[in-house]
Every structure is written in C-alpha cells, then in structure tokens.
N, C-alpha and C positions, 0 to 999 in steps of 0.2 A: 894393894893394886887397884887402880881405878877401873871400874867395870866399863866395858865398851858400850857405845851408844846403842840403844835398841833400834831395830829396823823400822822403817816407816810402815805404818799400818795400811797404807793405801793399796799395797800390792797383794797382801794376803788377807784372807777372810778373818773376821773377828774370832770365829770358832777355832781356826787353825792357829792364830797368834796366841790364844789362851792355852792351847795344847802345848805349844812350844815353850811358853812362859813357865808352865808347870815343870818342864824338864830342866830349866836353868837352875844352877846352884844359887843359893841365897846371896852369896857374896857378889854375884854378878848384878844383882838387882838393887845393891846398896841397902840390903835388908840386914837385920840382926841375925847372926848365925843361930841355928837351932841347937837344941840340947845335945844332939848327937850329930855334929856337923859332918858333912861329906868331906872326903879328902880334897885338898885344894887342887884345882885344875893345874895342869902343867902350864908353864909359860907359853905364850903364843908362838915363840920361836921354835918350840919343840913339836908343834902340831903342823904337819905338812899336808898339802892337798892330797898327796898320794896315800897317806895314812887314813885320812877321812874317807877316801874313795874305797880303800880296802875294807874298812869297817862297814861301810854301806853295802858293799858287795856281799859280805858275810851275812849281814842282817836281812838282806833281800832274799838270799837262798834259804834262810831259816824262817822267813815271814815273821820276824821279830819286830813288832811295831814300836814298842816303847823304847828300847835301846836305839833303834834307828832314828826315832824322833829326837833322842838326846844328841845323836851325832849331827842331825840337821840343825838343832839349836846351837851347837858349838860352831858349826860352819857359818851360821848367820852371825853369831857373836864375833867371829874372827874375820868376817867380810869375805869368806871363801865360798859362799853358797852359789855364786855365779861362775866359779872357776871351771874351765873346760873339762877338767878331770872329775870334778865333784857334781856338777849339775846333771850330767847324764845318769850318774848313779842315783841321785835323788829322784829323778823322773822314773827310773826303772823300779826303785824301791816302792814308791806309791802306786805305780801301775800294777806291780805284783800283788799289792794289798787290795787291788780293785778300788782304790781311792783316786779316781780320775780327777775330781775337782782339786785335790791337794797337789797332784802332779802338775796340773795346769797352772795352779797358783805359783808353784816353785819355779816353773819355766818362765812364766810371764814376769816374775819379779826380777829376772835377770835383764829384762827389757832388751836393749840393743846390744848388750854384752854377749848374749847367747849366740851360738852358731846354729846351723841347721840341724845338727844331730839330735839335741834334746827335743826339738820340735818334731823331728821325724819319729822319735820314740813315742811322743804323745799321740801323734797322728796314727801310728801303728797300733797303739793301745785302743784308740777309738774304733779303728777299722776291725781289729780282732774281735770286738764285741758287737759288731754290726751297727755301731752308732754313726751312721753315715752323715747325718746332718752335722754332728759335732766335728767330724773330720773336716768338712768344708769350712765350718766356723773357725776351727783351729788354724787352718791354712790361711784364711783371710786375716786373722789376728796376727799371724806370723809376719805376713807382708806389711801389715799396718805398723808393726813395731820396727820395721826396717831390717828384718832378718831375711836374707836371701835363700830361696828354696834351691835344692840341688836335685840331681837326677834320681835320688832315692825318695824324694818327697812326692814327686808327681804320680807314680803308679798308684799309690793308695788313694790319693785325692781324685784321680781320674776314675778309679773304680767306684768311689763314692758317688761321683757325678752320674755314672752309669746306673748304679742302684737306685738313685733318686730320680732317674730319667730327666735330668736337668743338664743340658749341654752348655749352658751359659758360662759357667766357671771353666768347663772343659775347653771352650774356644779360647778363653784367655790364656790357659796353660799352653795350648798349641802355639799361640803367638809368642809366648815367652820362650818356649823351647826353640822355635825357629830363630828368635832374636839372639839367644845366648849360646847357640851352637851346640845343642845336644843332638845334632843330626845323625851322628854315628851310633847313638845309643839305641839299639833295637828294642830294649826292654821298655823304654819310654814310649817309642812310637807304637809298639804293640798295644800298650795301654790306651793310647789315643784312639786307635782303630776300634778296640773293644768298647771304649766309652761311647763313641758315635754309633756303633752297631746296637748297643743296648738302648740308646736313646731313640732308636729308629731313624737316625740321620744317616741313611745308607749311602747317599750320594757323597757326603763328607767323608764317611768311612772309606769308601772306594777311592776318593781323591787322595787321602792320606796314604792308603795302601799302595796305590799306583806310584806315588811319589817317593816311597821308601827306597833307599839305595840298595838295601839287601833285606831279604825276608827269611824267616825261619818257619818251622812248623806251627808255632804259636800264631804267627801272622796269618797264615792261611786258614787255620782253624777259626780264628776270630772273625774273619770275613765270611767264611762259609756258614758259620753259626749265625751270623747276623742275617744273611739272606734266608736261612732256614727259619729263623724265628719270625721273620716278616712274611713267611709264606711265599717267598720268591724262589720257587723250586727250580725253575729254569736257569736263573742266574747262579744259584748254588751249584747246580750240576755242571754247568759250563765251567765255573771256576774250579770245581773239583777235578775236572779232567785236565786242568792246567797245572795242578799241584805237582811239583817234581818229587816223585817218590812219596805220594800221599800215604800217610799211615792209616791204619784201620780205624783209629779213633775218629778221624775226619769223615770217613765214609759212614760210620755208625751214627754220627751226629746228623748227617743229612737224611739217612734212612729213618731214624727215630723222629725227626721233624716231620717227615712225610706221613709217618704213622699217626702222629698226633693230629695232623690236619685232615686225616681220612683219605689220603692219596694212596690207597692200598696197591694199585697197579704199579705206581712209581716205586713203592717199597720193593715189590718183587723184582722189578727191573734192576734196581740198584743191587739187591742181593745176588741176582744172577750175574751181574757184571763183576761183583766182588769176588766171585768164585772162579773168574776166568784167569788165564795164565799171567796176564799183565797187571792184575789187581793185587791188593795186599792179602787176599784170602778171607776166610771167615773165622770169627771167634764166637764164643758162646753168646755174647751180646747180639751179634748179627743174627744168630739162630733164633734167639728169643724175639727179636723185632720181627723177623720173617714169619715166625709161627703166629704171632699176634695178628699180623696182617692177614694171614691165611684164615685164621679163625673168624675174624670180623667180616670177611667177604666170602666165606664158604669155599675157599680154594683147597679142597681135600687132597687132590692129587699132588699139588705143590707142597702142601704140609707134610704128606707122607715122604716126599723126596727129602725135605729138610730133616725129617726124623731119621732117615737113612744117613744123611750127612752128620747129624749129631752122634749117631752110633759109631760111624767111621772115625770121627775125630775125638771120640771118648768124652763127649759132652753130655751124653744122655743120662748120666748119673748125677749131674749137678741139680740141685734143688730147683733153681729158677727154670732150667730147661724142662725138668719133669713137670712142673706146674704149667708151663706154657704148652707142653704137649697135651696134657689132660684137657686144658681149656680149648685148644684147637680142635681136638676130636669131639669134644662136647658140642661146640658151636657148629661143627659140620655134621651134627646129628648122628655121630658114631659112638653112642654111649657104651657099647660093649667093648670097643677098643679103649676108650677112656678108662673104663673100670678094670680092664685087663692090665693096662699100664699101671694103674694105681696099685693093683695087687703085687706087681713085680718090683715096686719101689723098695730099695734097700732100707731106707729110713723114711718113715711116713711122718713128716713134720706137720704142724698145724696148717702151714700154707698148702701142703699137698691135699689134706683133707678138705680144706676150704675150696680148692680148685674143683674137686669132684662134686662137692655140694653145690657149688655155683653152676656146674654143668647140669645137674638134676633140676635145679631151679630154672635154668634157661630152657630146658625141655618140658617144664611144667609138670615134672614127675614128683608130686608132693609126697606120696607114700614112700617112694624109694629114698628121697631126701631125708625123711624122718627116720627111716630105718638106719641110714648111714650115720645120722647124728647120734642115734642111740649106741651104735657100734663105737663111735668116736668117744663117747662118754665112758664106755667100758674099757677103752684102751688106756695107754699111759699118756696120751696127748690130751691136754686140757683145752677145750674150746675157748676161743677169744671173742672179742666183741664182733669181729667180722663174721664169725660163724653164726652167732645168734642173730645178727642183723639180716643175714641171708635167709635164715629160717623164718624170721618174723615177716620179712617182705613177701616170702612165698605164701605164708599163711594168710596175710592180708589180701593178697591178690586173688585167692580162691575162697576166701571166707571160711577157712578151716578153723573155727573157733576152738575146737578141742585141742588141736595141736598148738594153737596160739597160747592157750592157757597153760599148756605143758611147758612152753618156752618161758612164760612169765614165772612159773614156779621155779624153773631152773635159775632164772636171773636172781630171784629172791634168795634161793638156797645158797648160791655161790657168791652173794654179795656184789653182783654186777649192777645193782640198781643205781649206782652213783653216776653212771654214764648218761649224759644228756641224749646221745644218739639212740641208745637203747630205750630210754623213756619216750622219746619221740616216736620210735617204731611201735612201742606198745600202744600209745594213743592212736596211731594210724591204724594198727591192726584191729583194735576194738571198735574204732569208728567205722571202718569198712565192714566189720562183722555186725554192725547195727547194735552194738552193746554200749550205748552211750553212758550208762551209769558207771560201768567199769572204766571207760575212757575218761570220764570226768574225774573219777577217783584218782587215777594215775596223774592226770593233769594237776589236780589240787595238791598232790604230794610232791610235785617237782619243785626244786629250789629255784630253777631258772627256766621260765617258759620263753621260748624264742618264736621266730616267725613260723617255723615248721610245725611247732606244737599247736599254735593257734589255727593254722591253716587246716591241719588234720581234723581238729575239733569242729571248726566251722563247716567243713565238708560233711562230717558225720551227722551233725544236727540238720544240715540241709537235706541229706538223704532221708531223714526221718520226718521231713516236712515241718520242721520246727525252725522256720526261717527267722522268726523274731529273735530266737536265742542266738542264731548264727550272727545276726546283725549286731546284737548286743556284745558278743565276743569281739566282733570286728572293731566296734567303737572302743572297747576296752584295750584292744591291741594298739590302736592309734594313741590312746591316752597314755599308754606306757612307753611311747616313743619307739615302738618296734616298726622297722621299715617294712612297708608293703611292697610286694613284688607281683608280677603278672600271675603267678600260681595262686596267690591269695585271692586275687580278684576273680579268677575262675571259680574258686570255691564260693565266694560271696554271691556271684551272679547265678551260680548253680543253685544255691540255697534259695534265692529269690524265685528262681524258675520253679523249683519243686513246691514252694509254698504259695505260688500265685501272687507274689508281691510285685506287681507291675511297676507301680510308681517308685518303689524303693529300688528296683532293678534299674530303671532308667536313671535315677539319681546317682546310684553307685557307678554306673557306666560312665556318666558325665564326670563324676569325681575322679575316676581313674585317669581321664585325659587331662582335666583342668587342674586338679589338686595334686595328684601323685605323679603326674607327667609320665604315665605309662602308655606307650603306644598300643592300641588294641591289636590283638592277634586273632587268628582264625578261631581259636577256642572261645574267646570272649564274644565274637559275633555269633558263634554257634549257640552259646548260652542264651543270648538275647533272642535269637530266632526260636529256640525251644520255649522260652518264656512267653513269647507272643502266641505261639502255636497252642500251648496249653490253655491259654485264656481266650482263644478264638479270635485273636487280633491278627487275622491272616494277611490283610493288606499291609500292615506294618511289618510283618515277618517277610513278606515278599519284597517290600521296599528296602529292608535291611540287607537282604541277600543281593539285591541289584546294586546297592550303593557301596557296599563294602569293597575295599581294595584287594580282595582275594577271590579266586574262583571257588564257588561253593563245593563242598564235599558231597559225595553221594548220600551220606548219612543225614546231612542237613536238608537236602531236597526230599529225602524219604520222610523225614519228620513233617515237613510242610505238606506232602501229599497225604499222609495219614490224617493230619489235622483237617485238611480239606474234605476228606471222605466223611469224617465224623460230623463236621459242621455244614456239609452240603455245599461247599464253595468249589464247585467243579471247574469253574473258569480258571481260577488261580491254580488249582490242582493240575489242570491240563497243561498249563504253561510249565509248571515245575516238572511234570511227567516227561514232557518232550526233552527237557534239559537232562533229566536223569537217564532216559533211554539213549540219548546221544553219547553218554559216557561209556556205554557198553560194559558195565561192570559185570563181574563174574559172580555176584551174590544173587542167587535166585530169589531171596527174600525181597529184594528191591522190586523185582518184576511182579512179584505176588502183590505187593502194596499197590502198584499201579493197576494191576488187574482187578483187585478188590474195589478200587475207587471207580473204575469203569463199570463194574458189575452193579455197584450201588446206584450209579447214575443211569444204568440201562443203556450204555453206549456200546453196542455190539461191534461196530466197525473198528473202533479203537482197540477193543478187547481182542479182536481177531488179529490185529497187527502185533500186539504184545505177545500173544501165543506163538505167532509165526516167527517173531524175532527170537523167542526162547528156543524154538525148535532149530533155528539156524545156528544158534550159539551152543546147541546141545546141552542146555541147562535143564535140570530136573527140579521139580518142586520139592521143597523140604519142609518139615514141620516148623511152625513158628517158634521163635525163641521164647525162653522163659521171660518173666517180667524183669528179672535182674539183668539178663543179657540184653534185652531191648532197651532198658533204661540207661545202660552204659555203653551201648553200641559195641558189645563184645561178641566176637565170633566164637562159637562153642569149640573148644579144643577137642581133637579126636581122642578117643579112649586110648590110654597108654597100653601098647602091646606088651611091654615088659611087665607091667603090673599084672596082666592076666597070666603071663607065662611063669612068673617067679613063684617059688614055693612060699606058702604063708609063713611069715615070721622071719624072713631073711632075704638077702639079695642073692639072686641066682648067679652062679658062675658061668652059665651058658646063655647070658643075655645076647640077643641078636639085635643088629642095627636095622632100624626101619625108618621110613620117611615119615616125618611128622609135619603136619601143616602148621606153619608159623601163624600165630594169632595176630590179627590186625591191631596195631597200637592205636589207642583212641585217646580222646581228650583228657579223661580223668586219670587213666592208668599211668600214662607217661608223665603227666604233670605232677602227680603225687608220689612218684617212685614206687607205685604198687606194682 
C-alpha cells in the first residue's frame, strides 16, 4: 500500500512533527520494516472520524499522551485531522495535557476548515489558566484565518480585555455583536458591560447597560461593581436602589467597596438599610463588613449591636465573625471584651489567636502579647507567618530586643527562616533596636534582598550616625536594579540628617525628583528641615518650610524653634513660634520649647504670653521626652493598666477596659511599618 503524503511542515512546529513522525508505522514512511514489525494498520476505509474521536476522548480522560499522539498521527495521515468531530477532540486532548502550543498548532493547521468550536476550546484553555494576552491573540488569529466567532467566543475574550484593562479589542467586539445580531444574548451583553467597567470606561458601560433590552442580576451586579471599584459611591447607591429585587450579593459588593475606600459612615448606612423590611436582610458577610467598619472608626455601640445581630442569626460561631468581633472590640479599646470573647470560642483557630494578638499589638500591650504568644505555642495551634510578623513588628516598635531575639530563636527552631517577609522583619527589628551587627548578619544570610530589606538597613545605620554606610547601601541597591520608593528616600535623607551630610542630603533630595521621579512628600521635607537645623543652617530650614507645598507640622516647627534656641537665632525662632502657637496644639512640650527659647533670649513679654496661653488651654508642663522619643517625635504611651493589674506569669481573667491614649503616628513609624 502506498503511504499517504506527509503533512506540510508549515503549520506544525518541527518539534511536534518529529513527535508525530515517531508514532507513524515504518511502512507509512516508505521505510524498511523492523525485525518485529507492528501489525499492519487497517485500511483507510475501516477508520472513521467517529472512531478516532472516541479514541481521543478515552485518551484525554486517561491523560495518555503517547497513544493519543498515535491517534493524532493516524488522523493526519488519513487527512481527518481537520474533521469537525476530530479537531475538537484533538484540541481538548492537548489542553488536558497542558500543552497549549500543541493544541494551537492542531487548530491552526485546519486553517479555514475549522469552525468556531475548536477555537473556543483553545480560548477557554488560555482563559482558564489566566493567560489573558494569549486569549486575545488567539481571537485575533481566529479572525485572520477567516473563522467566524460566535456567542460562546465573546465572553472569554471580553473578560480577557477587562483583565488586561484594554478596551480596544472590546470595542471591536461590541460592534461585531451589534452587526451580527447577538442583541438578545444577555450573556454576551453582560460580558461587554463587565469589560467596560473593569477598564474604567464607565460611561460606555452605562451606555451598553441602558441599551440592553433585558437585564438580569449579573447585569446589575456588573454595573454596581464598576461604580464601586471606581469609588463612585453615589452612583452605585442610586443604581442599587433601582435594582428589582436586588440580592444580598449586590449590597455586599457596595458595602465592601465603601469599606475599602474608607467610607465607614456609608458602610454603616448601607448595613442599616439592608436590615430594613424592604431590603434583602443580612448575612455573615454583611456582619463582617460592618464589624470591620466599626473597628476602624471606633463605633463601639454600633459594633455591639452587630454582635447582637450575629448572635440572633447564629453567625457568632463562624470563624470569620469571631475574628471580626475580636478585632472590633480590640480597636475600640475594649480588650477585656475581646479576651472574654476569645475564651468563649468553641474552636480557637490560628486566625482567632492572630486576631487577639493583633489587638494587643494595636493597644501597644507588649507583655500581654508575648504571654499570649507563649500560650499559643503551648496549645495545639501552630503559629504561622502572620503571628510571628505581628510579634516582630511589636518588638521593633518598642525596641524590645529580648522578645525580638526570642522570636528569632522561634523562627530558627521551627524552620521559618525561608520566608522573605520574616527575614525583612528581623532586619527591621534589629535595626530599630540599634543592633546593626545582628541586622547585617541576617541581611547577609538572605537569599533575596528586596527594597524593604535595604530600607530597614539604611535606616538602622542612619540612626547609628553611620550615614556613609547607609549611602553605600543605597548605591548598592541601585546597582542591583532594585526600585527605589518614597520610603527608601525617607531612610536615606534621615541617614544624611543624623550624620550631618548636608551636601549628600541635598544631592539625594534632588536625585529623588530628577532621577527617580518621586514627588517629595511631607516626610522628605521634614528630613531636610531636620538636616539643616542640626547643622545650624536655619535660614535654609526656614526657606524650605516656606516654599514646600504643604503646611508645616507642629513637630517640624518645634525642631526649628529648638535649633534657633541652641544657635541663638531668635528672629527666625520667633517667626516659627508664632506659627506654632497659632496651631493651638495640645502637646505641652511644644509650648515648653517656645518658653525655653524666650527664656534664653530674655524676652519676658513673649514668655508671659506663652504661659497665659497655656493657662487658657489648661495645659500642664510635663517632663521632657527621652532622647529616643524626641528623636523620632513619638508621644510616650501611657502605662498599661492591664499590665499592672494582671497576676505575674499569665493573662488575667478579670481584665478591665480602660481608655488608652492613641500614640501619634509619625514619619518613621508609619513609613517603615514599625
């Protein structure tokens, strides 16, 4: 029998052709038969497309590559590879093997003979793996080969356009849909609305939405979600009120979007309306969103009401609700309630332990957090990376080197040192504890140093007044092609300030704008003012304050006033003092700085005005801050009442809720996650 002609190599890759060639019997290739020849293939008339399709279906289910490729070879030899019943099976076979290039080669080889279905399978295969760019390329190749798309093609391609934030292809699809009359297919029109919404083209999304002959819940959800994602809460809420029989999912989308945007009052208004008689009611997702809003804005009374709703609807035993309740009470400074709720949890998961630990960290209760961590290690729950990160962050914030070393030992003992996040936290903790040798050791042992690692180390050396080392690390960071951000520049400018490197500080400040294209923030100007004040360049400091596009903070003016007192520049200090007193801050230390400057200058009338103002505002003089507090502008936290009342060695069951003063967030603590 004369072997059939081999297929043209232009459609399939060389690698794929060789693989198929190995599967062909020798007689097909006009070669001499082997010593143990395979049975002769049946004649072409006995092999039907349906039999090849059935074989491919079986081999796809079994993920049997070699016999499936033999069937593919037979189909190619018989000229049936492009048959409507064989080609979809071939595409499905290679997609199941995760060999998308082979699937595409098989589909493309059919050229204009293929219908839309094999291409749809290929497009769905790319979409299922998140290969959105390949989805669009396959669609464009499909049209180029003259294969017409159908209503099953468009949703996946439109979703890819939305994920890529590229509405160009999507607009072409909309025109084709209108031209070919898919106007009654709601599935396609919903995909068009969703594509425009994800691309931020909300006017087009609303145009398509308003022009739809009929809408279902997916249509409304897509439009409401689009408005929510763009922060257009008024439009989202107005549309939500028009939804006929809006389900609870739509309401939760809007509420969660407001929560993400920080509109906590709007979240509570939505939750309140959802609980009314004409709304869909509340589910556990609504309760979780509401509790998070209450915790972040300190709405204790509303949070307690939501707690009652959760109990009434039997949601209070769900893990997510329990964690949200503990977090809400912690952020509302009700640690006894949070701890009591934790003790009543039926199952204490790692998330529940982490929620209470985060509460102690939020309240700056270091010892209680450490005791709870030790209890956790003694229980059957194994701490995860989030647990250790919370503890390291707390140790770094307060410079508790002993507890920080304890956490380092725990990481080494339990093999957690492979996590880059934990390694970064260790470098940060040791740097803020002024243990630069230990920080450098952890840094050198890391396999991958990123921007956060370098920033922590630069800051640490800067605090130690080793600015030249910080700048060397900064140059090394740039040489390693690590992207610089505004936090890194705060660390660099702070290092220059502490080490008195005025020229380098000015150069790095200029580089930040001209080279790294980072717009200066208030923290950067604050570092430059501090640099000039430390070196006695008070006119330059005043000029920086006057020319920056921000209002100066009280701490910035206080720094200038103290420098003026030290260097005897009372004229500049007097101007800064007037601006500081006009702010009417509640920090008595600021007034004491002004008073000390006037005492040094022997300006009794101005001193009398300051004291009169303090009496009017009922402010008392307080002891000066420690060097560490002054250097970082940290307000001293009040002594923890619970720490004094608890029995040594354990957490008290009779913890009482007290009001704790919230510490002022300052330039370094917030910037470096401390």
